[in-house]
N, C-alpha and C positions, 0 to 999 in steps of 0.2 A: 191678513190676520187668520190664524188657525180657527177652525170651528171646534166646538166642544159641547158637551152635554152636561148639564147640572141635574142630578137626580136628588130629590129631597122628599120629605114626608108629604109635602103638599104640592110639589111641582115636578114636572118632567119636561124640560124645554131645551131646545138646541139653538145655539146662536150661529149664524153664518154672516160674516162680513158686517157686523155691527148692528144687525137687527135682532129683535128678540120677540118671543111669543107674548101675546097679550095675556096669557095665563100667568105670567110672572109679572108682578108689579114691582118696579124698583123701590127699594126701601121697605118692602113688606117684611113682616116678621117671619123669616124663613131660615131654616138651618139645613145646609146641604149635607146629605148622607155620603155622597160621592160625586166626583166629577171626572169626565173622561176627555182628554185631549185627542183630537182626531189622529188615528194611527197609533195611539198609545194605550197603555193599560189603564184601567179604572183606578182612581186613587181614592183613598178613604176620605171621608168628609172632614175637611179642615177649613171650610170657607165660612167666614162670618157674614153677617148681613152687609157690612161695608164692602167685603170682598165681592159679593154679588153685585152691589152697586157699581163697583169698578168694572166688572165684567160687562154689564149691560151698557156701560158707557164706552165700551170698546177699548178699555185701558188694560190690556193683557200683555204680560211680558212675552216676547217672541220665544216660542218653543218650550216654555217652561210650564205653561198651563196655570201659572199663578199670576195674580194681578201685579202690575208694575206700580211704581211710586206715583203719587198724585192724590189730590183731595177727592174724596167721595162726595156725593150730594149731601149726605148727612154732615160731613165735616164742614163743607161750605155753609150749610144751613146753621151749624153751630156758631161759626164766625158771625154770620149775619144776625142771628138772634142775639148773641152777646153784644154786638155793636148797636143794635137798634131796639132792644127790648123795651126801652122806655118810651118809644115813639107810638103814637096812635094817630088815626086819621083826623084831619081838620075839616075844612070846608069841602074839599074834594078828595074822597077816599082813593081815587086813582093815583094821586100824587104819591101816597105812601106805597101803594102796590108797585108802581113803576120805579120808585126810588129803590125799593128793596131789590127788584129785579136787576136794576142797573148796577147796584153794588155787588150782587151775585156775579154778574158778568166780570166786573173788575177783579174780584177774588179769583175767579177761574182763569181769567187772562193772565194774572200774575203767576198762577200755578203752572199753566201751560208754558209760559216763558221760562220759568225755573227748570222745568223738565227738559226743555229744548236747549237752553243755553247755560244753565247753572246760575243765572242771575237770581238771587233770592227774591222771593215774593215780598212785596212791601209789608212792613210790620202791621199786624192787626190783632184783634182779640183772639183768644185761644180757639182751637179747633175742637174742643170739648165743651159741653154745656150741661149745666144742671137746670132742668126745666121743672119748676113747680107745677103741680096740677092746674092751678089757677091761670098759668101762663101757657098751657098746652096749645090753645087756639092760636096764640101769637106765634109760637114755634112752628105750628103747622103752616101758617101763612108764609113764614120764612122758607120752609122746605118747599112749598109750592112755588115760590118765587125762583128758587134755585132750579127746580125742574123745568119751569117755563124758560128760564134763561138757557139751560142746557139744550133744550129742544128747539130754540129759536133759529130761524134761517138767517137772521141778521143780528148784528151786535150794535145797538144804538150808541154804545160808548166809543165806537171806533177803536176797539182793542185797548181801552184804558185799563190801567193796572192800579191806579191810586184812587182813593175816595176820602171824603171827609164830610163834616157837618158844620154848617155855619148858622149864625144868628140872623142872617139877612140873605138876600138873593144876589150877593156880589158875584160877578163873573171874573173876578181877578184870579190870576194863576195861583196854584198851590205848589210851593217849593219850586217855582219856575215852570211847572207843568200846566198847560192850558186846560181850561174846563171843557168837558165834553157833554155832560148832561147835568141838569139841575132840576130837582123836584122839591116842591114845597109850596106853602109851608105845611109842616106836620107838627102835631102837638108833642111836646117833650115833657114827660112826667118826672124827670130826675133833675133836681136843681143843681147838682154838683157838676164838676168838669168844665165849667165855663160856658155852658150852653143855657139859653133862656127857655121860655115856655113855647116858643115857636122856632123851628129850625128848618133848614133846607139841606137836602141830601144831594151831594155832588160827586161826580167822577171826573178824573183828570188823566191825561196821557201817562 
């Protein structure tokens, strides 16, 4: 992967081979003034925060200096928030945290598969989200789950790309795909959609 430098009003960091300076925090509110691909001319600032997230994820189009297709941490978090915004912790808060992280793995696995093979990522909630102020903490928890999943050395879902929510801890396959992880129960505050007050968060092949 080519190295490049992103210069902004608050950051001056160089990436080499997928690493990035701790002075730049992925997802921080930063606007790039310019960026330079190694051996190339400096280019005027046209990088959004999502572009920077793609860069630090090592997701850069070869030779172009611009990010390639693929979901950013924010886009994955938006899906995760939209899918789980009515959920809250029940007896064991770890079940919700682990469930969110496992769903984040499944979303990113589907995204990677789509980029590699063209097989569309399984249908999910939108990659954009409207986050009311009173739900910001819940969104932040989703974003943290995505970053934890992105940084993880192992994928507990065994590269699962499907996920769903059930009213019980059934281990039955989903559309023929075997279950890989199951977390719950978690509380569900939304009465619609066929889910009850307690749900399990599952991933499948």
